[in-house]
DRENVEX-795286 format. One record per residue (C-alpha): residue in three letters; chain; x, y, z. Coordinates in steps of 0.25 Angstrom, whole numbers. Each point is the difference from the previous one (the first is absolute). Example, Ala and Ser with C-alpha at 12.3 -4.5 7.8 and 13.67 -1.06 7.14 Angstrom:
! DRENVEX-795286
R   aa  ch      x      y      z
R  Ala   A     49    -18     31
R  Ser   A      6     14     -2
This chain:
! DRENVEX-795286
R   aa  ch      x      y      z
R  Met   A     -1      2     -1
R  Asn   A      6     12     -4
R  Ile   A      0      6     15
R  Met   A      8     13     -4
R  Gly   A     -8      2    -14
R  Thr   A    -14      0      6
R  Gly   A      4      8     13
R  Arg   A      7     10     -9
R  Ser   A    -12      3     -8
R  Ala   A    -10      0     10
R  Ala   A     10      9      9
R  Arg   A     -2     10    -13
R  Gly   A    -13      0     -2
R  Ala   A     -2      3     16
R  Val   A     12     10     -1
R  Gly   A     -7      9    -10
R  Ala   A    -11      4     10
R  Leu   A     10      3     11
R  Leu   A      9      8     -8
R  Ala   A    -12      8     -4
R  Ala   A     -3      2     16
R  Leu   A     14      4      1
R  Val   A      0     11    -11
R  Ser   A    -12      6      2
R  Gly   A     -3     -3     16
R  Thr   A    -13     -6     -2
R  Ala   A     -5    -13      6
R  Val   A     -2    -14     -7
R  Ala   A    -13     -9      2
R  Ala   A     -7     11      7
R  Gln   A     11      1     11
R  Gln   A      3     13      8
R  Ala   A     13      3     -6
R  Pro   A     12      5     10
R  Thr   A      7     12     -3
R  Gln   A     13     -6     -4
R  Leu   A      0    -15     -6
R  Thr   A     11     -7      6
R  Leu   A      7    -12     -7
R  Glu   A     -5     -8     11
R  Asp   A    -14      4     -2
R  Ala   A      2     -3    -15
R  Val   A      4    -14      2
R  Ser   A    -12     -3     11
R  Leu   A     -9      6    -12
R  Ala   A      5     -9    -12
R  Lys   A      0    -11     11
R  Gly   A    -15      2      2
R  Tyr   A     -6      2    -11
R  Ser   A     10     -8    -11
R  Pro   A    -11    -12     -4
R  Thr   A     13     -9     -5
R  Phe   A      6      2     13
R  Leu   A    -11     -1      8
R  Ser   A     -5    -13     -7
R  Thr   A     14     -6      1
R  Gln   A     -1      4     16
R  Asn   A    -13     -8      1
R  Asp   A      8    -13     -3
R  Gln   A      6     -1     12
R  Ala   A    -15     -1      8
R  Ser   A     -2    -12     -9
R  Ala   A     15     -7      1
R  Asn   A     -3      1     17
R  Trp   A    -11     -8     -2
R  Gln   A      6    -11    -10
R  Val   A      9     -3     12
R  Arg   A    -12      0     11
R  Glu   A     -5    -10     -9
R  Ala   A     12     -8     -1
R  Tyr   A      2     -2     14
R  Gly   A    -15     -1      1
R  Gln   A      2    -14     -7
R  Phe   A      6     -7     11
R  Leu   A    -12      3     10
R  Pro   A     -9    -13      2
R  Ser   A    -14     -1     -7
R  Val   A    -11     -3      9
R  Asp   A    -13     -6     -3
R  Ala   A    -13     -2      7
R  Ser   A    -12     -6     -2
R  Leu   A    -14     -4      7
R  Gln   A    -12     -7     -3
R  Gly   A    -13     -6      7
R  Val   A    -11     -8     -3
R  Trp   A    -13     -1      5
R  Gln   A     -9    -12     -2
R  Glu   A    -14     -1      5
R  Ala   A     -9    -11      7
R  Gly   A     -7    -10     -9
R  Ala   A      0    -10    -10
R  Gln   A     13     -3     -9
R  Arg   A     -3     -3    -13
R  Phe   A     10     -5    -11
R  Gly   A     -6     -1    -12
R  Thr   A    -10    -12      3
R  Ile   A      6     -4     14
R  Val   A     -5      6     11
R  Phe   A      8     -1     12
R  Asp   A     -5      1     16
R  Asp   A     -7     14      4
R  Gln   A     11      9      6
R  Ile   A     -7      5     13
R  Thr   A     10     12      2
R  Asp   A      6     10     -7
R  Trp   A     15      0     -3
R  Tyr   A      9     12     -2
R  Phe   A     14     -3     -5
R  Ser   A     11     11     -1
R  Gly   A     15     -1     -2
R  Tyr   A     13     10     -3
R  Ala   A     12     -3     -8
R  Ile   A     13      9      3
R  Gly   A     12      0    -10
R  Leu   A     14      7      2
R  Gly   A     10     -2    -12
R  Val   A     12      5     -5
R  Thr   A      6      0    -15
R  Ile   A     13      4     -2
R  Asp   A      7     -4    -14
R  Gly   A     12      8     -8
R  Ser   A     -8     11     -4
R  Thr   A     -4      4     15
R  Ile   A     15     -1      3
R  Phe   A      4      8    -10
R  Gly   A    -10      9     -1
R  Val   A      4      9     11
R  Pro   A     15      1     -6
R  Asn   A     -6      4    -13
R  Ala   A    -10     11      8
R  Arg   A     11      6      5
R  Ala   A      9      1    -11
R  Asn   A    -12      6     -8
R  Arg   A     -2     10     12
R  Arg   A     14      4     -2
R  Ala   A      0      3    -14
R  Thr   A    -13      7      3
R  Glu   A      9      9      9
R  Ala   A     10      1     -9
R  Ser   A     -9      6    -12
R  Ile   A     -6      9      9
R  Ser   A     12      6      3
R  Ala   A      4      2    -13
R  Ala   A    -12      5     -4
R  Glu   A      2     11     12
R  Phe   A     15      2     -4
R  Thr   A     -5      2    -14
R  Leu   A    -10     10      3
R  Glu   A      9      8     12
R  Ser   A     10      2    -11
R  Thr   A     -9      4    -11
R  Val   A     -5     11     11
R  Ala   A     12      5      4
R  Phe   A      6      3    -15
R  Gln   A    -13      7     -5
R  Tyr   A      0      8     13
R  Met   A     15      3     -1
R  Ala   A     -3      4    -14
R  Val   A    -11      9      4
R  Leu   A      9      8      9
R  Arg   A     11     -1    -11
R  Gly   A    -11      9     -8
R  Gln   A     -4      9     11
R  Asp   A     13      4      4
R  Gly   A      3      1    -16
R  Val   A    -11     10     -1
R  Ala   A      6      8     13
R  Val   A     14      1     -8
R  Ala   A     -7      5    -12
R  Glu   A     -8     11      7
R  Arg   A     13      5      7
R  Gln   A      9      0    -13
R  Arg   A    -12      7     -5
R  Ala   A      0     10     11
R  Arg   A     16      2      1
R  Ala   A     -1      3    -16
R  Pro   A      3     13     -6
R  Glu   A    -11      8     -5
R  Pro   A     -2      0    -15
R  Pro   A      3     15     -5
R  Asp   A    -13      3     -7
R  Arg   A     -8     -6     13
R  Ala   A     10     10      9
R  Asp   A     -3     12    -11
R  Ala   A    -16     -3      2
R  Arg   A      2      1     14
R  Arg   A      6     13      1
R  Asp   A     -8      7    -10
R  Gly   A    -12     -5      9
R  Arg   A      7      5     13
R  Ser   A      2     14     -7
R  Gly   A    -14      2     -5
R  Arg   A     -4     -3     14
R  His   A      8     10      4
R  Arg   A     -5     11    -10
R  Arg   A    -14     -3      3
R  Thr   A      4      3     15
R  Ala   A      6     13     -2
R  Gly   A     -9      3    -10
R  Arg   A    -12      0     11
R  Ser   A     11      8     10
R  Arg   A      0     12    -10
R  Ser   A    -15     -1     -2
R  Gly   A     -5      0     14
R  Pro   A     -8     13      7
R  Gly   A      9     12      5
R  Arg   A      4      5     12
R  Arg   A    -10     11      7
R  Gly   A      5     14      1
R  Ala   A     -2      7     11
R  His   A    -16      7      3
R  Pro   A     -1     14     -1
R  Gly   A      0      8     12
R  Val   A      9    -10      8
R  Ala   A     13      5      4
């Protein structure tokens, strides 16, 4: 069984939703999203919503029950039975033959209890086979978990590198010299605002003179 291939394909499907939550800060599966999605949160969400990983993880319960069933073959089987017969008083007939009358009713009862154990080759070797199958299932789950965690970690780091690249590009753009045409336009805009301000100052109301008759 190609565990690495199936785990990787399932992880990619789960990681798409996780990375969308990482970039946009929204929740997946109608859950409340944290302000920052950590790597541990991303891995936990991937394990909880990856169908292939959950299917592989569910095989553990079946393997455990197979081991219990193998041990249960050594338990003895018990059989019990109970029977009762009631015979009414009167003449007993068998065909044309008539027996003496029975003057009393009879009741007969009986019971039986049986105990048995069957041990053969399948019973003896069933336990080690079931335990080996359980170990193989545990190894498959561990491999699928490792593949899922690795894929989520790689995608998580790729998103972080992309965010760092955007931050570096923004800092470089802020430090870059301004193009001459943009600088001239900014200076022209400041000069126009200065001229409008000076015009409003000159056209303002004049100062009042002294009132006649006042010394």
